[in-house]
C-alpha positions in Angstrom: -64.8 122.7 33.1 -64.5 125.6 31.4 -68.5 126.2 32.0 -67.8 126.8 35.2 -65.0 128.7 34.2 -66.7 131.1 32.3 -69.7 131.7 34.6 -67.4 132.1 37.4 -65.7 135.0 35.4 -69.4 136.2 34.6 -70.3 137.0 38.3 -66.6 139.0 38.4 -64.9 142.1 36.9 -62.0 141.1 35.0 -58.6 142.8 37.2 -56.7 145.7 35.9 -54.1 145.0 33.1 -55.9 141.6 32.4 -56.0 140.8 28.3 -59.4 138.9 28.1 -58.9 137.9 24.2 -55.9 136.0 25.3 -57.8 134.5 28.0 -61.2 133.8 25.8 -58.2 132.1 23.6 -57.5 130.1 26.5 -60.4 128.7 27.2 -61.0 127.5 23.6 -57.7 125.8 24.0 -58.8 124.2 27.2 -62.1 123.2 25.7 -61.1 121.7 22.4 -58.5 119.5 24.2 -61.0 118.1 26.9 -63.4 117.7 23.2 -59.9 115.5 21.7 -59.7 113.5 24.6 -63.0 113.0 25.1 -62.8 112.2 21.9 -60.3 109.4 22.4 -62.2 108.0 25.6 -64.7 107.0 23.0 -63.5 105.4 20.4 -60.5 103.7 23.4 -63.1 103.1 25.6 -61.4 104.8 28.7 -62.6 106.0 31.2 -64.1 109.5 30.3 -63.6 111.4 33.7 -59.6 110.9 33.0 -60.6 113.4 29.5 -62.3 115.9 31.9 -58.2 115.3 34.1 -56.4 115.9 31.7 -55.7 119.5 31.9 -54.8 119.4 36.0 -53.1 115.6 35.0 -50.8 118.2 32.3 -50.3 121.3 35.4 -48.7 119.0 37.4 -46.3 117.5 35.2 -45.7 121.2 34.0 -45.4 122.2 37.9 -43.2 119.2 38.4 -40.8 120.2 35.4 -40.1 123.5 36.8 -39.7 122.4 40.5 -36.7 119.8 38.7 -35.5 122.8 36.9 -35.0 125.2 40.0 -33.3 122.2 41.2 -30.9 122.1 38.9 -30.3 125.8 38.7 -29.9 126.1 42.1 -26.6 123.4 41.5 -27.0 120.8 43.7 -29.6 117.9 43.9 -30.2 115.8 46.8 -31.9 112.3 47.1 -32.6 109.7 50.3 -30.3 112.2 52.2 -27.2 112.4 50.1 -26.8 115.5 48.2 -25.6 115.9 44.7 -23.4 118.5 43.4 -24.7 119.2 39.5 -20.9 119.7 38.3 -19.0 116.1 39.4 -15.8 116.4 40.6 -13.5 114.5 38.4 -11.9 111.5 40.0 -7.3 111.7 39.8 
């Protein structure tokens, strides 16, 4: 995945204002995470494709977290058509 990205980046100019050093370090971090997951997958005898998809799973969980936080900030939550406010009213 990182190799595909680096090949793509080689054919496209870097947009103005993008810190190429930071992008490089991020690519190295993702590559090391995949290598670590490949080692763990080999040790635990789980499918190797799970290691390659691990960064996408982390991206999905992070998106879910930010979506949930946005719902919290809006002040209303809905579940099965029922709306619940963030601050429940106190029964008298």
